N, C-alpha and C positions, 0 to 999 in steps of 0.2 A: 502494500500499500505506499503509494507513493506523499506525501506530505501531512498524513496523520499516521498516529501508532496502531498496531490492535488496539492496544489498550484503550485509548481513546475512542477507536469504532467501536468497540464490545460495549463502552459504556455510554456512549449513545444509544446506541441501538436498544441498550439496557433503558435508558431514559423513557424512549420511544414508546417501546412497549408497555411502561407503566401509566403512560401519557394516554394512549390508546386502550387502556383498560379503565382509566378513569372518566375516558368521554364515552366508551362501550355504553348504552341502553339494554343488552340482551345479556345474562347471566353466563352462557357457553361462551359468547364472546369474550366478556371480561376475564373470564377463568383461564382462557387460553392467553390474551395478553399476558397474563399474570406468569404464567407457566414462561412463556416464550420469556418473559423480562429477568425470569429467574435464571433461566439456561444461559441468556447474554451476561447477564452479570456474574457467573460459575465461568462462564469462558474469559470474562475480565479480570476475576482473582486469579484465574491459572495464569493468564499474560502477565499480570505483576508479580506472582510470585518466579517466573522464570525470569523477568527483568531484573528483579533483585537477585535472583542468583548470578546471572551474567555479570552483573556490576560487583557482587562479590568475587566470584573467579577473576576479575580482569585486577582488581584489588590486591588480589591473593597474588596474582603472575606477577603486576609488578613489584608487589615488597620483596617479591623473590628473586626476581632477575634485575636491579635497580640499573637504570641507563648509564 
């Protein structure tokens, strides 16, 4: 994804799904949107953990092999 990180994309989709749920007039549509939002949020959490791990590994590598 160019210009936007996966994490930002996932968070934006989760926010949109929650907004869609708030606007839904039918119960089954609201439930579907809430499930979708939860799934996007889970992907965002996973992306955040991966980003943190990449940073941690990069810092450890930099400390082990100073320039």
